[in-house]
N, CA, C and O of each residue as an XYZ file, in Angstrom:
500
protein
N      82.013    -19.865    -22.517
C      80.529    -19.278    -22.674
C      80.242    -18.768    -21.309
O      80.398    -19.435    -20.286
N      79.864    -17.689    -21.350
C      79.430    -16.726    -20.147
C      77.942    -16.795    -19.889
O      77.067    -16.639    -20.740
N      77.758    -17.066    -18.519
C      76.236    -17.018    -18.354
C      75.814    -15.748    -17.661
O      76.454    -15.294    -16.712
N      74.700    -15.166    -18.160
C      74.317    -13.909    -17.577
C      73.018    -14.472    -16.583
O      72.233    -15.391    -16.815
N      73.093    -13.668    -15.527
C      71.943    -14.053    -14.552
C      70.845    -12.960    -14.831
O      71.069    -11.784    -15.119
N      69.704    -13.520    -14.703
C      68.490    -12.552    -14.824
C      67.655    -12.686    -13.609
O      67.550    -13.757    -13.011
N      67.104    -11.676    -13.273
C      66.237    -11.712    -11.976
C      66.277    -10.360    -11.294
O      66.743     -9.399    -11.906
N      65.803    -10.230    -10.034
C      65.592     -9.050     -9.226
C      66.706     -9.164     -8.232
O      67.083    -10.184     -7.655
N      67.178     -7.922     -8.129
C      68.315     -7.758     -7.148
C      67.649     -7.475     -5.816
O      66.443     -7.235     -5.762
N      68.389     -7.501     -4.787
C      67.996     -7.314     -3.510
C      67.329     -6.051     -3.273
O      66.264     -5.937     -2.667
N      67.995     -5.121     -3.772
C      67.453     -3.670     -3.539
C      66.063     -3.507     -4.296
O      65.078     -2.973     -3.787
N      66.113     -4.019     -5.532
C      64.801     -4.059     -6.425
C      63.625     -4.753     -5.630
O      62.485     -4.289     -5.592
N      63.999     -5.842     -5.039
C      62.968     -6.481     -4.236
C      62.585     -5.763     -2.982
O      61.424     -5.824     -2.578
N      63.563     -5.043     -2.308
C      63.007     -4.335     -1.230
C      62.048     -3.202     -1.632
O      61.041     -2.919     -0.982
N      62.385     -2.668     -2.593
C      61.609     -1.472     -3.214
C      60.156     -1.910     -3.498
O      59.177     -1.348     -3.008
N      60.109     -2.950     -4.323
C      58.840     -3.556     -4.559
C      57.984     -3.927     -3.331
O      56.777     -3.686     -3.314
N      58.615     -4.507     -2.323
C      58.027     -4.971     -1.129
C      57.630     -3.698     -0.412
O      56.583     -3.760      0.234
N      58.364     -2.433     -0.420
C      58.037     -1.324      0.245
C      56.653     -0.732     -0.391
O      55.753     -0.242      0.292
N      56.633     -0.858     -1.815
C      55.492     -0.238     -2.521
C      54.252     -1.140     -2.293
O      53.146     -0.642     -2.084
N      54.479     -2.591     -2.343
C      53.231     -3.352     -1.897
C      52.708     -3.029     -0.509
O      51.516     -2.893     -0.233
N      53.847     -2.907      0.435
C      53.340     -2.668      1.820
C      52.556     -1.392      2.054
O      51.656     -1.317      2.891
N      52.917     -0.454      1.325
C      52.305      0.818      1.483
C      50.666      0.895      0.897
O      49.761      1.592      1.357
N      50.614      0.096     -0.080
C      49.140     -0.371     -0.631
C      48.401     -0.993      0.259
O      47.229     -0.671      0.448
N      49.033     -2.021      0.952
C      48.422     -2.933      1.821
C      47.917     -2.243      3.055
O      46.811     -2.531      3.512
N      48.725     -1.304      3.629
C      48.475     -0.329      4.614
C      47.427      0.677      4.206
O      46.576      1.009      5.033
N      47.428      1.151      3.075
C      46.379      2.076      2.744
C      45.009      1.360      2.630
O      43.965      1.933      2.943
N      45.049      0.113      2.181
C      43.921     -0.905      1.989
C      43.251     -1.211      3.395
O      42.032     -1.345      3.509
N      44.099     -1.306      4.410
C      43.758     -1.379      5.915
C      43.081     -0.175      6.257
O      42.243     -0.334      7.145
N      43.194      0.975      5.818
C      42.663      2.124      6.373
C      41.391      2.422      5.761
O      40.503      2.984      6.402
N      41.225      2.005      4.310
C      40.289      2.501      3.449
C      39.089      1.334      3.578
O      37.913      1.694      3.615
N      39.421      0.049      3.638
C      38.266     -0.943      3.633
C      37.376     -0.878      4.714
O      36.225     -1.261      4.508
N      37.719     -0.423      5.949
C      36.657     -0.285      7.053
C      35.775      0.851      6.927
O      34.700      0.880      7.525
N      36.234      1.932      6.068
C      35.318      3.033      5.792
C      34.401      2.658      4.889
O      33.253      3.056      5.087
N      34.639      1.919      3.842
C      33.812      1.442      2.832
C      32.816      0.416      3.259
O      31.670      0.394      2.811
N      33.306     -0.484      4.186
C      32.541     -1.530      4.792
C      31.360     -0.770      5.722
O      30.235     -1.251      5.853
N      31.715      0.275      6.239
C      30.728      1.069      7.126
C      29.797      1.703      6.220
O      28.611      1.739      6.549
N      30.163      2.197      5.150
C      29.290      2.757      4.118
C      28.383      1.761      3.545
O      27.272      2.172      3.208
N      28.659      0.536      3.377
C      28.003     -0.512      2.901
C      27.016     -0.960      4.019
O      25.954     -1.465      3.654
N      27.268     -0.824      5.325
C      26.364     -0.986      6.468
C      25.316     -0.157      6.489
O      24.195     -0.581      6.768
N      25.594      1.365      6.144
C      24.593      2.313      6.085
C      23.672      2.093      4.996
O      22.486      2.359      5.189
N      24.017      1.683      3.970
C      23.187      1.455      2.693
C      22.371      0.208      3.034
O      21.193      0.133      2.686
N      23.030     -0.853      3.766
C      22.011     -1.987      3.990
C      20.962     -1.631      5.117
O      19.825     -2.103      5.086
N      21.371     -0.818      6.062
C      20.538     -0.327      7.058
C      19.136      0.608      6.404
O      17.985      0.591      6.842
N      19.592      1.276      5.409
C      18.606      2.061      4.914
C      17.784      1.246      4.028
O      16.595      1.529      3.880
N      18.313      0.266      3.430
C      17.466     -0.546      2.517
C      16.591     -1.452      3.434
O      15.506     -1.747      2.935
N      16.809     -1.883      4.504
C      16.165     -2.713      5.343
C      15.031     -1.733      6.092
O      13.929     -2.192      6.390
N      15.370     -0.444      6.350
C      14.260      0.316      6.629
C      13.160      0.636      5.730
O      11.975      0.840      5.994
N      13.828      0.639      4.530
C      12.661      0.904      3.248
C      11.755     -0.214      3.191
O      10.581      0.015      2.901
N      12.172     -1.512      3.451
C      11.401     -2.665      3.492
C      10.564     -3.002      4.670
O       9.816     -3.978      4.685
N      10.710     -2.154      5.677
C       9.960     -2.387      6.991
C       8.431     -1.912      6.657
O       8.141     -0.837      6.132
N       7.624     -2.801      7.013
C       6.201     -2.585      6.861
C       5.832     -1.171      7.631
O       6.478     -0.895      8.642
N       4.945     -0.397      7.232
C       4.545      0.734      7.884
C       5.485      1.801      8.379
O       5.110      2.623      9.215
N       6.717      1.799      7.870
C       7.700      2.873      7.994
C       7.266      4.247      7.435
O       7.773      5.243      7.951
N       6.486      4.379      6.550
C       6.074      5.703      6.283
C       5.061      6.441      7.422
O       4.914      7.647      7.621
N       4.451      5.362      8.060
C       3.610      5.964      9.053
C       4.232      6.364     10.413
O       3.579      6.949     11.277
N       5.396      6.053     10.540
C       6.274      6.441     11.788
C       6.599      7.676     11.898
O       6.616      8.308     10.841
N       6.877      8.254     12.895
C       7.419      9.601     13.026
C       9.025      9.433     12.892
O       9.546      8.318     12.948
N       9.805     10.678     12.703
C      11.103     10.853     12.210
C      11.925     10.232     13.427
O      12.864      9.489     13.139
N      11.641     10.482     14.748
C      12.537      9.985     15.765
C      12.558      8.468     15.880
O      13.550      7.847     16.261
N      11.340      7.875     15.509
C      11.327      6.402     15.642
C      12.098      5.716     14.482
O      12.694      4.644     14.586
N      11.993      6.594     13.188
C      12.864      6.075     11.930
C      14.363      6.187     12.461
O      15.148      5.304     12.113
N      14.732      7.046     13.143
C      16.251      7.273     13.404
C      16.609      6.300     14.390
O      17.733      5.798     14.404
N      15.623      5.975     15.302
C      16.012      4.954     16.217
C      16.147      3.580     15.675
O      17.041      2.826     16.058
N      15.159      3.212     14.679
C      15.390      1.974     14.094
C      16.773      2.052     13.154
O      17.595      1.139     13.080
N      16.834      2.973     12.649
C      18.079      3.158     11.643
C      19.437      2.784     12.623
O      20.213      1.863     12.372
N      19.546      3.727     13.819
C      20.722      3.465     14.559
C      20.895      2.197     15.325
O      21.984      1.781     15.721
N      19.608      1.546     15.526
C      19.657     -0.048     16.061
C      20.300     -0.852     14.972
O      21.051     -1.779     15.275
N      20.062     -0.563     13.776
C      20.522     -1.406     12.721
C      22.039     -1.297     12.454
O      22.769     -2.239     12.143
N      22.443      0.118     12.638
C      23.945      0.391     12.546
C      24.733     -0.251     13.703
O      25.855     -0.733     13.550
N      24.011     -0.221     14.965
C      24.612     -0.640     16.232
C      25.250     -1.925     15.902
O      26.423     -2.181     16.175
N      24.354     -2.803     15.247
C      24.660     -4.215     14.840
C      25.904     -4.315     13.895
O      26.623     -5.312     13.951
N      26.133     -3.417     13.135
C      27.047     -3.550     12.264
C      28.496     -2.930     12.736
O      29.548     -3.054     12.109
N      28.338     -2.318     13.831
C      29.617     -1.713     14.415
C      29.958     -0.358     13.819
O      31.102      0.086     13.913
N      29.030      0.275     13.235
C      29.143      1.690     12.401
C      29.271      2.738     13.447
O      28.253      3.091     14.042
N      30.574      3.341     13.767
C      30.550      4.148     14.849
C      30.822      5.606     14.345
O      30.837      6.494     15.198
N      31.019      5.899     13.157
C      31.333      7.226     12.561
C      30.007      7.917     12.091
O      30.142      9.022     11.566
N      28.818      7.435     12.206
C      27.644      7.906     11.931
C      26.951      8.487     13.124
O      26.584      7.736     14.027
N      26.718      9.965     13.192
C      25.994     10.496     14.451
C      24.782     10.957     13.954
O      24.584     11.142     12.753
N      23.839     11.179     14.960
C      22.531     11.540     14.725
C      22.457     12.850     13.696
O      21.562     12.977     12.860
N      23.326     13.616     13.852
C      23.390     14.916     13.142
C      23.616     14.795     11.699
O      23.317     15.664     10.880
N      24.228     13.527     11.402
C      24.452     13.280      9.887
C      23.154     12.677      9.188
O      23.199     12.435      7.982
N      22.131     12.458      9.837
C      20.906     11.750      9.377
C      19.814     12.964      9.177
O      19.654     13.781     10.084
N      19.153     13.037      8.086
C      18.195     14.074      7.787
C      17.030     13.229      7.082
O      17.248     12.491      6.121
N      15.818     13.408      7.640
C      14.594     12.720      7.209
C      13.676     13.902      6.944
O      13.405     14.756      7.788
N      13.215     13.876      5.675
C      12.378     14.971      5.411
C      11.004     14.253      4.818
O      11.086     13.101      4.391
N       9.938     14.852      4.805
C       8.638     14.380      4.202
C       8.826     14.496      2.856
O       9.370     15.492      2.381
N       8.360     13.409      2.056
C       8.226     13.685      0.564
C       7.138     12.842      0.047
O       7.135     11.647      0.343
N       6.207     13.342     -0.699
C       5.206     12.581     -1.225
C       4.358     11.641     -0.093
O       3.856     12.111      0.928
N       4.313     10.389     -0.441
C       3.535      9.634      0.577
C       4.588      8.836      1.507
O       4.427      7.653      1.806
N       5.535      9.511      1.872
C       6.747      8.960      2.776
C       7.715      9.949      3.146
O       7.468     11.129      3.396
N       8.891      9.360      3.166
C      10.089     10.232      3.845
C      11.194      9.945      2.746
O      11.212      8.927      2.054
N      12.129     10.994      2.676
C      13.381     10.767      2.040
C      14.496     10.819      3.284
O      14.507     11.750      4.089
N      15.218      9.955      3.324
C      16.216      9.865      4.275
C      17.548     10.202      3.697
O      17.866      9.643      2.648
N      18.329     11.013      4.231
C      19.720     11.214      3.788
C      20.782     11.010      4.791
O      20.639     11.487      5.917
N      21.799     10.363      4.482
C      22.924     10.321      5.462
C      24.026     10.833      4.932
O      24.413     10.293      3.895
N      24.715     11.828      5.401
C      25.702     12.477      4.660
C      26.947     12.815      5.808
O      26.788     13.697      6.652
N      27.991     12.131      5.736
C      29.046     12.039      6.734
C      30.538     12.004      6.030
O      30.789     11.792      4.844
N      31.327     12.236      6.961
C      32.795     12.258      6.533
C      33.573     11.441      7.465
O      33.329     11.413      8.671
N      34.474     10.804      6.926
C      35.551     10.008      7.798
C      36.852     10.367      7.627
O      37.263     10.504      6.474
N      37.638     10.560      8.626
C      38.843     10.896      8.580
C      39.921      9.961      9.238
O      39.808      9.734     10.443
N      40.814      9.481      8.630
C      41.744      8.611      9.380
C      43.014      8.942      9.145
O      43.353      9.302      8.018
N      43.925      8.863     10.212
C      45.321      9.345      9.819
C      46.196      8.170      9.211
O      46.236      7.022      9.653
N      46.903      8.673      8.096
C      47.603      7.578      7.338
C      48.977      7.396      7.480
O      49.428      6.299      7.811
N      49.753      8.449      7.245
C      51.129      8.496      7.698
C      51.631      9.868      8.190
O      51.543     10.830      7.427
N      52.054      9.983      9.189
C      52.558     11.311     10.037
C      51.543     12.244      9.973
O      50.579     12.080     10.721
N      51.575     13.387      9.070
C      50.274     14.301      9.306
C      49.505     14.431      7.955
O      48.969     15.451      7.523
N      49.566     12.916      7.239
C      48.754     12.757      6.083
C      47.529     12.042      6.402
O      47.637     10.944      6.947
N      46.358     12.522      6.132
C      45.064     11.916      6.496
C      44.261     11.270      5.266
O      44.514     11.769      4.170
N      43.388     10.295      5.303
C      42.838      9.831      4.363
C      41.265     10.377      4.637
O      40.825     10.182      5.770
N      40.580     10.910      3.860
C      39.333     11.415      3.996
C      38.257     10.823      3.098
O      38.295     10.868      1.868
N      37.393     10.322      3.748
C      36.154      9.673      2.867
C      34.941     10.537      3.218
O      34.615     10.812      4.373
N      34.234     10.984      1.991
C      32.932     11.666      2.158
C      31.842     10.633      1.526
O      31.902     10.167      0.388
N      30.983     10.409      2.352
C      29.961      9.459      1.869
C      28.577     10.283      1.867
O      28.398     11.273      2.576
N      27.710      9.798      1.062
C      26.230     10.271      1.099
C      25.535      9.161      0.399
O      25.836      8.692     -0.699
N      24.352      8.727      1.355
C      23.394      7.809      0.820
C      22.113      8.557      0.955
O      21.995      9.409      1.835
N      21.095      8.264      0.082
C      19.981      8.791      0.080
C      18.971      7.552     -0.305
O      19.248      6.776     -1.220
N      17.752      7.440      0.492
C      16.918      6.284      0.227
C      15.454      6.953      0.750
O      15.236      7.680      1.718
N      14.492      6.387     -0.332
C      13.233      6.957     -0.144
C      12.413      5.767      0.734
O      12.505      4.579      0.426
N      11.680      6.199      1.753
C      10.932      5.483      2.525
C       9.360      5.580      2.244
O       8.714      6.452      2.825
N       8.790      4.767      1.432
C       7.495      5.035      1.095
C       6.392      3.900      1.560
O       6.741      2.801      1.992
N       5.271      4.231      1.443
C       4.242      3.089      1.762
C       4.194      2.125      0.770
O       4.149      2.446     -0.418
N       4.199      0.905      1.163
C       4.207     -0.224      0.221
C       2.734     -0.430     -0.223
O       1.789     -0.012      0.447
N       2.583     -1.172     -1.516
C       1.209     -1.400     -1.994
C       0.400     -2.339     -1.158
O      -0.826     -2.275     -1.247
N       0.926     -3.152     -0.405
C       0.321     -3.942      0.422
C      -0.342     -3.372      1.617
O      -1.347     -3.928      2.060
N       0.136     -2.308      2.172
C      -0.372     -1.634      3.300
C      -1.789     -1.102      3.216
O      -2.283     -0.505      4.172
């Protein structure tokens, strides 16, 4: 009676390991980009809940926004990426930026992010 072995060969295991390694490496490049975007969304939501934010001038709003981002170590957002325009009884804040990270050799990963939040007067004011 002849027994047949079943399982993965060494070469198959190395190939699977290489594919998994590439995906882990890509995740290490992508996760910080998306966590920074999450920090931007959190900072904008915090500003929207700030009492009296609609009565501030745009320079003060930007300053408060970048103070919140400084806590989150978000370093890819620059003042030129933030636009604040008057809208109705408040402001509309738009953060539009792009992050480019090198991946392998001359291949880059590019993330384009856009977040919009309305800063209005609350009913309590």
